[in-house]
N, C-alpha and C positions, 0 to 999 in steps of 0.2 A: 956705503953710506945710505943709499936709498932704502936698502933692506932694513938697516937699523932704524931709520926714521919711520918706516912702516910699522916695525915692531913696537916702537915707542907709542905711535899713534894708536895702535891696536890695544896696547896696555891701558892707555888713558881712556879709551872707549869702554873697555871692560870695567875699569874702575868706576866710571861714571854710572854704568848700568847697575853695578853692585850698590853704589851709594843711593841711587834712586830707589832700588828695590828695598834696601834697608829702611829708607825714609818712609816708603809706602807701608812697610810692615809695622813700623813704629806708629804711624798715624792710624792704621787699621785697628790697633789695640787700644786707642784712646777711648775712654768711656763716652757713650752717646746718650743724650737725654731726648727720648722720643717715646711718648706714650702710645703712639699709633703704630705698634709693631705686631699687630695680630695678622696672621697670614693663613692661607688655607690651600689645600690641594683637593682634587677630585679623583681619587684612585680609580683606575680602570677606564677613564674617559679621555679621549684624545682632544687636545687643545689645538684646533686647526687654524693655521695662518695667523696665530696670535690674535684671534678674533672671537672664536666661539668654541664651545664644547660639542662634539658630535655624540649623539645619543640615539640608541635604538628606540623605535616607536613602541616596542613591547616592553620597555623598561618599567619596572614597578616602583622604582625609587631612585633618588639621587643621593649619593653618600659624600659627605664633606669630612675632611680631616683638618682640624685647625692646629695652629702651632701651640696653642695653650688651652687649658681646660675652660669650657664655656660656662658662663653664669646662666643657669637655666632660667632664672627669673627675667633675663633680658630678651628671651626669645619671642614671647608673645607680642604681637603687634609690630615686630621688626623684620618679619620675613614675608615677602609678597611674591607670589607666583602668578604669572600672567601670560597671555598671548594677545593677538590682535583684537580678540573679542572683549578683552577686559581681564579683571582679576579672577583667578581660578582658585582662591584659597579654600573655598568650600569643598574642593576635590582633593586637597592634600592635608596631611597632618605631619607634625614635626616631632621627632624623638631626639633627645640629647643624652649622650653618655660620655662624660669626661671631655676629651678633645674631639669626639665624633658627633656629627649631626646627620640625621637621616631625614630626608624629605620624601615621605611615602605618599603614593597615590591611592585613592580609594579604589576598591575592586571594580567599581562600575565606571571608572575614568580611564581613558586610554589616550596616549599621545597620538596625534595625527602624523602620518608619514609625510615627509617633505614640509615640515612646519618649523616655525620659529617661536621659541619661548624665552621669557626673561624671568630671572629670579633676582629680586632686590633685597639686599641686606642693609637695613637702615643703620644710621650711626649709633643708635641706642643699644645695638647688639654689642656685647663685650665679654671679655674673659673674667674669671673670678678675681684677677688682679687689676681689673678695670681697664685693661688694654682693649682698644677698639680700632675701627677703621677711621681714616682721616675724613671720610665723608660717606655718603650713601654709595654702596657698591652694587653695580648691576652686572650680573653674570648671564651671558647669552648661551642658549642651547639651541641646536638645530638637529632635527631628526632626518635620517636619510629617506630617500624616496622608496616606495614599494618596488622591489625588484620585478622585472618582467617575468621571471620564473614563477613568481607568486600571482601576478596579475593575469597570466594566461593559462592558469590551471584549467583543466577540462571542467566544464560546467560552471566556471566562475564568470560572472558578468559584472559590468559596471554601468551605472546610470549616466555617466558622463565621459565623453571622449576628450582627453586632455593631453595626449602625447603627440609630438612631432617626431617621426622617424626620419633619419637622414642617412643616405648612402651615397656613394660616389665611386667612380673609377672601376666600373665593371670591365670595360675594354672588350666588349663583345665584337667578334670578327665575322667575316664572310665565311661561306661554306668552304671555299678553297683555303682559307686560313686554318680552318679546323682540319681539313683533309691533309694539308701539307705540314701540319704540326707547328705553325708559328702563332696560333691563337693563344692569347694569354688567359682567357677566361674559362675554358671548357671544364677544367677540373672542379670548378666550384658551382657548376650549373645546378646540381641536385640541392646543394645547400641554399642557393638563391631561390629555387622553387619552393622549398619549405619555408624560407623566410617570408616570402610573399604570401604563402598560405596563412602564416601567423598574422600578417597585416590584414588579410581578408577576413579571417574567421574570428579574431578576438576583438571585441568591441571596446578597445581602449585607445585606438589610434584615430586621431582627427585628421592627420595629414602625413603623406609620404613625400619627402623632398629628395629628389635625385640631383646632386650637386656636380653634374658634369661627367663627361667621359663614359656614358653608358655604351655608346658605340665607338669604334676605333677606326679612323681613316688614316692613321699614321704608321701603325705596326704592320707594314707591308714591305716585303723585301724589295730592294731597288731593282731586281731583275723581273719583278712582276708588276704589271700595270694596274693601278687602282681601278681605272675604267677599262673594261674588257668586254667587247660585244659578244665574245664566245660564252660569257657568263651572263649575258643579258644586262650588262651594266654599261651605259654610255653617258650617264650624267649623275649629278649629285643625288637626286631623288632616288634613282634606281640603285645607287650604291647603298644608301642607308636602308632601303627596303630589302636589299639582298642580305644585309646583316640581320635584320629583324626576322627574315624567313629562314635563316640557317637552322639546321636541325637542332643544335644545342640551345638555340635562342628562342625558337618559336613558342614553346610552352611558357617561357618567362614572359614573352610579350603578351600572350593571352591573359596571363594573370595580372599584368600591369593594366591591360584594358579593363579587366574586371574591377580593379581598384578605381581607375579613373571614372568609370561609369556608375560607381556606388555613390549615391547622393550624400552619404554620411562621411565619406573620406575624400579629401582633395589630393590629387597627384600633381605635383609641381616639378617642372624641369628647368634647370639652369645650365646653359651650355658650358662645356669644358674646352680644353685646347685640342684634344684628340678628335673632337667632333665639332670644331668651331665653325665648320661650314654647314652644319645642320641649321635648318630654319624652322620658324614656328609652323609654317605651312606643312613642311615635311613631317615634323615630329607629331603634330596633332592629327595628321592623316594616318600615321602609323599607330598612334595611341589616342583614339577619339575620347574627348571628355577631359583630357589633361590640360593643365595650365602651363603656359610657356612664360618664362621670366627672362627674356633676353633684354639687351640694352644696345650698347654699341655693337657693331658687327663682330660676331665671334665671342661675345661676352654677355654676362648677365649677372644680376644680383637680386636678392629677394629678402624682404622683411616680413616673416609670417605673423609676427606679433610685436607689440611695442618693445623696443630696446633690443631686438634680435636682428642680426644681419647675416645672411648666408650667401656665399658665392663659391666658385670653383677655386680661385686663387691665382690663376695664370695671368691675370691682369697686370701683376707686379713683376713678372718673370721676364727678364730681358730676352731670353732665347725662346720663349714659348708663348708670349702674348701675340695677338694679331698685329701684323706689320702692314698697315694700309698705305704707308708712305714710302717704303723702300722701292716698290715697283707698283705704281698706281694701277688699280684694278685687280690687285691680288692681295691676299692677307696671310698666306702661309709663312711662318717664321722659320728661323734656322733649325729649330728643334724638329721640324717635320723631316728635314733631310737627314739629320743624324739618326732619327728613329728608323728611317728606311735602311740605313747601314746596320743598325742593331738587328732589325728583323731579318736581314739577309744572313747574318751570322747565326741567329736563332734557328732559322729554317735549315741551314746547312750543317750546323754543328750542335744543335740542341740548346736547351736552356742553360743559362749560366750556373756555375756552381756557387753555392752560398758563400763559400770562402773567397770568391773572387772579389777584388777591390772595386769592380764595376758592376753594380746591381741595377735593378729597375729604377731605383730612386736616382741613380746617377744619370740615367737616360733622361729623366725629367728635369734635372737641375744642373748636373755637371757638364754643361754644354758650352763651355768655352771652346770655340770651334776646333782649334788644332789639338787641344788636350783630348777632347772627345774622340776625334778621328784617330789619334795615335793610340789611345787606350783601347778603342774598339778594334781597330784594324790590325795592330801589331802585337799588343800584349794579350788581347782577349780572344779574338777569333783567328788571328794569324791568317787573314785573308789576303794581305798584301794587295789591297785594292789600288787600281790605277786611278788616281784622283783627276787625271786630265782627260779621261775618256768619258763620253756621254753614255753612262750606264744606268742612270736613275730614270726609269721609265715613268712617265706621267700620264699619258693617255687622255689628257684633257682636264685632269683634276685642277681646280682653282684657275682654269683657263690656260694652263700650260700644256700645249700639245706636243712639244718637242722634248726629248730627253735632256737631262742635265748631267754635267760632270760635277764632281765635288768641288773642284777648283772654280768652276763657273758659278756654282751656288755661292761659294765664299765671296767671290768678287762682286756678285750682285748685292749681297748684304753689306759688305765692307765699304761699298761706295758711299753710303749715306746713313746707315742705321744709327750711328752714334749722333751724328749731326741732327737727325730728326727726332731724337729721343723725347725731348720735351713736347714737341708737337704730337708725337705718337701717343704720349700719355694723355694729352688733352683730348685727342680724338677717341681714346679708349676710356675716357671718363674716370681717370684715376683721381681720387679725392685729394691726395697730397702727393705732389710729384716726388719721385725718387731720383737720386743721382744715378748715373750709369753704373758707378761702383756698387751702389746699394742693390740695384736690380740684377747685376751680374752676380752679386753675392747671393741673392735669392736663387739664381740659376745654379750656382755651385754649392748650394746648401751651406755657405759660409754663415749666412744669417737664416735662421728658421723663419717660416712665415708667421710665427708668433710675433716676432719683432715688427714685421710688416703690418699685421693686423693691429698691433698696438699703435703704430704711427698713424695709420689710416682711419681708425675707428674708435680708439679708446682714450687717447690723450686729450687733455683740455684744448690743445691746439687743433684737434681734428675738426673738420667742418661740422660733422654730426657725430655725437658720441653714442655708442651702443654698449649695452651691458654684456651681451653674448655675441661673439663673432665666430662663425663656423666656415671652414674651408675644406676643400678636398685637395687634389692635385699632387701633394707630396707623397702620398701612399703611406704616410706615417701617422697612424691614429694617435691622438693625444687629447687630453683635457687638462688645462692648466689655468691658473688664475693670474691676473695682472693686478699688481698692488701699487698704490701711490700713497706716500705718507703712511705707510704701514696699514693701509685700508684696502680691502678688495674692491676694485672699481670695474673689473671686467673678467670675463672668462673667454679664453681662446680654445676652440675645439676643432679637431680635424677628424673627418670620418674614415680616413684610411682607404682601403681598397678591397676588391674581391678577385684580384688576379691570382693565377696559379701560385701556390706556395713556393715552388722551386724558382719562380721568376722574381720572387719578392725579397730575396736576401734575408736580412734579419728582421724585416718588418712583418708584423702579423697580418694575416689575411682574414677575409670574411668579417670585417669590422664595420660597426655602424654606431650612430649616435641616437640618443633619444633626448628630446628637450621638453621639459615641463614648464610652459610659461605660467608664472604665478597668477597672472590675471585671467587665465582660463580655469584654474583650479581653486581660486580664492586664497591661495597661499601668498605670503609676503616674499617668497623666494622663487626665482627662476632657477631651475635645476637642470644640469647637463650631465648625462651619463654616457660612458663609452663601453660598448659591449663587443664581445667576439662570439660569432655564431659557430659553435663547435659540435662535433659529433659526440653524442653520449651513447656509449655502447650498451649500457644497462637499459636505456629507453629505446635504443635502436633508431634514433633520429637526431637531428641537429637541435640544439637548444641554446638560448642566449646565456652567456656567461658574463657577469658584470666584472669589468676591469677597474674602472675608476669613476668617481662621481664628485662633482663640485657644484656649489650653489652660490647665488649672489642675491642680495636684497633688490627687489625690482622697483 
């Protein structure tokens, strides 16, 4: 009987759908009285985010295709082309042929790159059947920025520096990390050297912002002490100096010094989680002339221009943010200890395969403690680590002189890490507090930092709203827009990473951002671009390859 009742109910449901569908079809065929049914398309142009048409700055015309033949006598006086400077009608002329309208530019007029234009069709514009628009129609066009590949051509100069270059997550290691094969960065040192040459030599960059993790104090096997007098390292300053002086890093540091001492370029550093114990005194002694943008201990953020906010992103990550309240006098979080286990396997068994379910991004975020240990120790490296033995050598790092066991580290954090979470966020200067679930979600990549950036900096409820928010930390380069009420209200960007490709899983390496603040270039738009620095065999060098670009009205 239950089965029969279910079948009858299903039949009634299907019948109702058919009835509704037929009713809709009947209504859709009813005649409509509407004189405002003139529509148009712009063939070949992309309508982005339901907001504007993207057009190349070298375009010579804009082509319209209307739904009906246009009354040619209605065109004059009803088409206005303008930008922020005013009406530009003297530089355009209109041609109409049937349903097509061509807005052509004079040969001596060129669209500016990274610019916003408006074309207004007034209500007097109509078809030969007198069909028109319900009101004045404004169509927005935005040109793309000039690609770096064009800006940095040999011999080409610019009279104005208007670009901010953003990189993060180099993860440079000590000499013993390079020698023992557990350094993440070394494979990309030549690419970074050439990238910095581009910053130095091409007069288009106003600032280089490094958004954390230039040095790495976490990817050290648990069997190796971070502080080791045999290597001349007995304290934090000596540790970071040893990284700067390593063979693969020394030339890069020299180029960074050149940038920092150039009066035309500002070099700014924001600390990350893997170098959270780096201080302004240490960093500026290594790179004189640089600007340090720290804040709460182990954290920092920076606004290089109005409406733009940059930081590393670990402030919101439960397992990787500074933990000043778990064990007073210390700040290293759980992620430090998991990274030591990862580094042990990396040194003894080599880098992970890209097909592995546990990649570098997992080490940064998938740090629910037992899940991470199980994945690393049993499924990934098969080390069968004894969690109860004091095997994690510390050597004095963060004030810990005695070795830890993994069980001991777990017990230390589990004693009060969740109870202290709100107070930890207050001490870490988090703008909008996150729940434990949200912050663990960030650690596990259940929620992308896009969502965190939205909550902290882009929503109306955010203490201060920014148009552009840039993070590092995730190693996942991205540029994406945030929309509210179908309007673009923000751009989230992530600078990605420069670690070895084979460590990076499916994430691209050698990635960076450029930001064009509109108030530096007199444009109405803030423009954010995501590039990858790839080797070009034809040119015999690394070159910037544009991956994605977004913009927002500033």
